[in-house]
N, C-alpha and C positions, 0 to 999 in steps of 0.2 A: 591770269583769268580775265576775260573780257565780258562785260555785260552789253549785249546788243539790244537796242531799243527798236521795236517794230510798231507801226501804226497803220491806220487805213486812210483812204483818201479824203474822208470827211473831216479830217483835221484842218484842211485848207490852210496849210502852213505858208508863211511868207515865201515869195518866189526865191528859189535857189537854196533854201534852208536844207531840204532833204539831200540835195546833191552835195552841198558843202560838208555835211556831216555824215555822208554815206549811210543815210537812214532809209531802210526799206519801207515803202508805202504801198500797201496792198489795195488796189482799186476796188471800190464797190462797182456794181453794174447797173446801168440804166437802159431802159428800153425805149425805142421809137417805133411805133406801129408793130410791136411784138418782136422786134429784132433787138437783141441785147448787145451792148457795147461796154467796155471797161472805161470808167470815168477817166478823162484826161489822156488815156492811152489810145483808145480807138475812136473817141469823139471829143471834140472840144466843148467847153461850156457854151460858148456863143452859138455854135452850130446847133447844139441841142435846143437851146432856148428859142432859136429862130424856128425850128421845126415844131416845137411845142406851141409857140404863138400862132403858127399857121394851122394848128388844129390836129396835129399828130397825137395819137394815143401815147401815153407815157407811163412809165413805172420804174421801179427800182428793185434790186435784190442784192443780198449780201454776197461777198465773195464765196466761192466754193472752198471746202476744206483743203482741196488739192492746191489751191492758190497759196494758202498758208504753209502747207507741208513743203512746198518748193522753197519758200523763203527760210523756214526754220532749218531745213536740212542743210542748206547752203551756209547758214550762220554757225551751225554747231559741229563743224568739222573738227575743231579743237575740243577734246574731251573735257577741258576745264571751263569752257565758255558757257554762258547762260543767256537766255532771252527773256526780256520783259516786253510783252505785247500789250499795247495800250489802245483802247478803242472807244468808239462812241457808245452811248447808253444802250444797254441791253433792252431797255424799255422802248426803244425806237427802231431797233434793227436786230436781225439775227446774226450780225457780223461776229459778235463775241462767241456765239454758239459754234459757228464754223471754226473759229480760232481754237476753241476748246476741243473739238473733234480732232483737229489737226495736231494739237499738242499731245493728245492721248495716243495718236498714231505715230508720233515722232519720238519724243523723249519727255514725258510729263515731269520727270524729276528736274529737268533743266529749263523748263519753260513756265513762266508765270504770266498769268493774264490779269489785266486791270480794267475794270469798268469805270470810266470817268463819270458816268451818269449825265453826260452832256454831249455836245457835238460842236462842229465848227471850231472857231478859235478857242472855245472853252476847252475842247479836247486838245487843240493845237498848242496852247500855252502850257498845258501839262506835259505834252510830249517834249516841248522845248526845254522845260525844266528838267525832265528826266534825262535828256541827252546831256545837258550841262552837268548834272550830278554824276552820271555814269562816266563822263570824261574826267571828272575830278577824283574818281576812284571809289565812289560811294557804292555800297552793296545794295542788292535788290530790296531788302527789307527797309533800308534807310530811304531809298527812292520812293517806295510805296508809302511810307510814313509821310514824306513830304507832299506827295500827291493827295493823300487823305486830308492834309492840312489845307491844300488849295481848294478842295471841293466846296466848302461852305463860303469861301471868299470869291468864288467865281459866279458871275451873274451875266446872263445873256438875255437881251431884249430884242424881239423881232417886231418891226412895224410893217404890217402887210397892206399893200394897196387894195387887195381883195382876199376874201377867205375862200374863194371858189376852188382854188387849186388844192388847198389843204383838205377841204371837205371831199373833193373828188378823189384824192389820193388815199383817203382812209387813215392817214397818219395824224389825225387831229388830237389823239390822246385824251387828256382830261378836259379839253375844250369841247368835246363832242356834245355834252349836255346843253351847251349854250350856243351851239353853232347857228341854229335858226335865228336866234335873237340878235346875233352880232354880224349877220351877213351884210347888213346895210351900214355898219359903222366901221371905224378904223381901229381895231383892237391892237393893243400891245401884248404880244405873247412872250412867255418866258419858258424856261425848263425847270420843272419842279418835281422832285422825286424821280428824276430820270425820264420824265414825260413832258410833252408840250401842254402848257396850261395857259389860261388867260391871266395876265397880270393886271391890266386895266382896260376900260372900254371907252376911250374918247370917241366923240361922235363925228369929229372932223379931222382931216389930215393935219390941219394947222395946230389943233389942240394936241394931237398925238405927238407931233414933232416938238412942240413946246414941252410936253411931258418928258420926252426922251432927253432933251437938253437939261431939264431939271434933275433927272436921274444921274446924268453925267456930272453935273455940277455938285451934287451931293456926294458923289464918289470922290471927286477931286478934294473936297474938304476932308473926307475920311482918309484919303491917301490911296493912290493908284499904283499898283505894281506893274500891271500890264493893261493895255487897252487896245482893242482892234475894232475896225469898222468893216462890215461886210456889205457888198453890193451883189446884185444878181444881173439884171440887164440895165442897170441905171448907174453906171460908174461915175458919170459927171456929177450927179446929184450927191452921191455919198462921198466922193472925193472932195467936194466943196465943204461938206460937213466936217470931214477930217481936217481940212485946211483951217476952217474956223476954230476947231478945237485947238489946233497948234497955236493959232494966233492968241487965243484966250489964255492958254496954260503953259505952252512951251514943253509939254510932256510928250515924249516919243510915243508913236502909235503905229499900228500895222493896218494896211489896207489890203483886203483879200476878197476875191470873188467867191461866192458860194457856188460850188460846182453843182451839176444837176442831181447828184446823189441826195442833196438836201434842198437845193434851190428849186427843183421842179415842184416840190410840195408847197413852196412859199409864194411863188409868183414873181414876175420880172420886176415889180416895183418895190420889192422888199428892201428895207433898211434894217440892218442889225448892228447892235453894239455889244461887244463882249468886254466885260470889266473884271479884272482880278484885283481886289483890294489888297492893300498892304496888311501883313499880319500885325496884330496888336502886340 
């Protein structure tokens, strides 16, 4: 019996990980002037962001159930195999709902779904752990228990250059009530209870970056299991931050671009840090 892990493209895994582990990644869809493309398959992140910056209308939508059905059917040719499908927060996207419909139409007894209640490398690190555990022979219940244990230890912080993209997209979540008051400052956002929320409200980019470093340094003291740095259209800036982190700590880290499925809502100047603290 094999356990197959499935995820969606908002996991933004390290380059080559999915191919190395034969991991199916179902792409979310992004639109440019009302024409939809599969993220990374039919449009690259850089091309999308260039069009967005030029003023194109943009949007996102979850994969269709048929996208998942095709993957699940291919994986379940052996009657003893099972699927664990791990996805971004149901509070941010309908992706998990599409996966649920697909599971019901394929073989619900052999397909389990998991809501990570986060996105980006918060989701990605859980997927990587699930792949590792499945390869070691762990059962689905044991894998889910491990992912449940990771959720409270996973922290994601987004520093946005501007709030305008998030407000325009309508994906502002719990931050909606303070959107008007934070439009002119440099908020640090996080994911809380599966939705985007305001973590702190620094007034300048310098103060916000200093606070991001303070959060990283505090996590280093507590112990870091995984850490990743996300960029959107600002790779050189974020790569320099990662290099500085390596110089300070020597701790391995991941550098990953936020694809348009998430990045289009955040804006091209976004800096994001994802930290999984060590279990106590």
